[in-house]
N, C-alpha and C positions, 0 to 999 in steps of 0.2 A: 452208596450214593453220596458223592462229594461235590462241593462247589468251590474248591480251592482256587484262588485267583479270580473268581467271578464276583460280579457286583449285581445286587438286586435292589429293586425299589418296590416297596409295598405300601399301598394306600389303605387307609383305615386300619393301620397297624397298631393302634393304641390299645386295642382290646380284641377279644373274640378270635375269629379265624385269621385276621390279619396279624395279630400279635403272635399267634402260634406259628404262622408261616415265617415271619421275620426271625423268630427265635430259632426255628428249625433250620432255616437257611444259614444263619450265622453259626450254629452249632456244627454244621457240616463244612465249615471253612470259608463261607462266603462273607463278603462285606455287604452291609445292607443299609439303605436309607429308610428309616422308620417315619412314615408320613401319616399325620393325623390332624384333624381340625382341632383336637384338644391337645394343646402343647404339653400339659402336665403328663398326660398318658403317653405321648410320644417320647418324652424325655425319660419316663419311667422304664419303658421297654428298651430304649437304647442303653440305659444304665444296666439293665439286666443282662443285656448282651455283652457289654463291656466287662461286667463282673465275672462273666463266664469265660473271659479271654477272647471274645470276639470283637469285630470291628463294626461300628454303627454310628450313624449320625441321626439326630432327631430333626425333623422338618415339620413346621406348622403350616398347613395348607388347606384351603377350602377348594375341593376339586371342582366345584361349580364355577369357579373363577378362572378364566383362561390365563390370566397373569400368574396366578398361583401355580398352575400346572407347569407353565414355562419355567418358573422359578425352581420348582422341585427337581426338574430334569437338569437344569443348569447347575444346581448345587450338588446333585449326585455325581454328575460327570466331572465337575470341578474338583470335588473331593477325592473321587476314586478313579477318574480317568476313563471310565467306560460304563456300559450298561449291558448286562447279559440276561437279566430276568426282570420282568415287570409283572406285578400282581395287581390288577385293577380290582380292588376289593371294597373300597369305601362306599358306604351307603348309610342313609339315615332319613327318617321322615322329618320334613321341615316343621319347626315349631310354629304351629298356627292354632292358637287357642280356640278360635271360632270355627275351625275347619277340622273335621275328622278324616284320618287316612283310611277309615273303614266305612264304605258306603257302596250301595249298588251303583251300577254304571250310570244310570240316569240321574243319580243323586250326587255323583262325584263332582266336587268343586274344581273349576278350571285351575285355580291356584295350586291345589294339591296335585292335580295331574301334571302341571308344568314343573313343579318343584321335584316331584318324584322322577320324572324323565330326565330332568337336568342332572341330578346326582347319580341316577341309576343307569343311564344310557348315554347321554350326551358327554358326560365326563369321561366315560370309557372310550368313546369315539375320539375325543380330543387327545387323550393320553396315548392312544395307539398312533395317532398322527405324529405325535412328538417323539415316540419311541422308535418308529420305523427308520427314520434317517440315521439315527445313531447305530442301530443294529445292522442296517444295510451297509454302513461304512466298515463295520467289523466283519461282515459276512456271516453273522450268526446271531441268534437271540431267541428267547422264549418269552411269550406273553401268555399269561393265564388270567382269565377273567372269572370273577365270581358271578355266576348266573343263579339259577334256582330250579327246583322241580316245578316251581310256579311259572317258569318260563317255558315249560314243556306241556303243562296241563293247566286247566282252569280252576280257579277258586271262587267262592262266593265272597263278594265284598271288598276285594283289593285289586280292582281293575287296573289302576295305574302301576302297581307293583308287577302284576302279571305282564302287562304290556312292556314295561321296561326290561324285565328279565328275558322275555321272549326276544326282544330286540338284541340283547347281549348275545344270546345264543346264535342268532343268524349273523350278527356283526362279526362274531368270532369266526364263523365259517367263511365269510367273504374275505376277511383279512388273511385267513389261512391260505386260501387258494391264490390270492394275489401275490403273496410274498414268499411262498414256499420255495421257489427257485432262487431266492436270495438268502436262504439259510435261516429264515425266520419262521418259527413255529408258533401257532396261535391256537390255544385250546381254552375250554372253560369247564368249570366244575359246577354241578347242579346239586347243591346240598338240599337235604330235607330239613327237618326240624333239628336245629343244633342249639345246644345249651350255651347261648351267648347273651350279652347284655341287650342286643337288639331284639331278640325274641322275648326275653323276660320283660323288657320295657313295653313291648307291643301287645303281649298276650296276657290275659288273666290266668291265675293258677289253674282254674277249671279247664281252660282251653289247652294249657300245657299238658294236663293230665289226659285230655282226649287224644293229644298227639301220641302219648305213650301207649294208649290203648290201640290205636290203629297201626302203629309201626310194628311189623312182625318181630323185630328184636326186642320190643317192649321197653324201649328207652330212647331218650334223645341222643343225638350224636354229640361227640366232643370236638371242640375246635382243633385239637391235635390230630384227630382222625381226618379232618378235612385237609389240614396242612400236609399230612402225609401224601394225599392224592395230588395236591397242588405241587409239592416238591418233586414228586415223580414226574409230573408233566414238565416241570422246569428242567429236569435233569437229562443227561445224555442217555439214560436208560429208556427214555421215550423219544429217541432220535427219529423214529419213523411215525410218530404220532402227531398229527396236526388236523385242525378242523373238527376236533372231537368235543362232545359234551358229555363229560363223565358224571354219572349219577351216583351220589353217595347219600343214601336216605334210609338205611336200615331195612330195606325191602318194601318201603311204603308204596312206591309206584309199581311194584311187581304184581300187585293184586288188581283184580278186575273191579273191586268195589262191591261185588255181589255178596249176599249173606253167605256165611260159612256153612258147608254141608256137614261138617263134623265139629265137635266141640273144640274151641280154641284154648 
């Protein structure tokens, strides 16, 4: 699996799954734009890539701002001349001290709902809109969106996140069928509980331990394991794969949820 001569753009690439994806893409010969709202993190990852002999630029962007999205595509194509791979990965709960991201549906604040959909769904929609003309002119391209198993099934207390990720899954399918004959493939990955700063910042240690208990593999996923799936979808190895939602959750959603009939 190689990306020699290809160019990727990864949002939320300063940590977690995005970082692992950017590093993996570069290690396999691709040039990559490392995009993150945190400039220090973006620069650190770009420096890691450069230290390993790869090509990367760091871009500071807030994906909820249309102007920032336009800027990151312009900088990527201006620096590298093309765009072969887009990973829409950026996500974060808006800092609202008086509003919790965890609440039942009827108790969810409109500001949290809007902020979550802005970063989790609208930003993905806008980025696809900007990527398609570039990839269409090249006659090829791959877009991989980070969705979630929470976009396929329901959770208690995170309605906005569930809605945003479900939207990403079906947005992926729509874009896939619309642009398939133009050589553009669009897929998404649906991770389960992954050991990332996003999870550790949102969940208490006791909750993380519960995840370990319910995952058949008995552990959290690693960012690199998600990146491996994403890079497969980005690569020519997945040339007949589009419109797919790949689950990578250690077997969590393979269970019915019923009590075990044998000792686990």
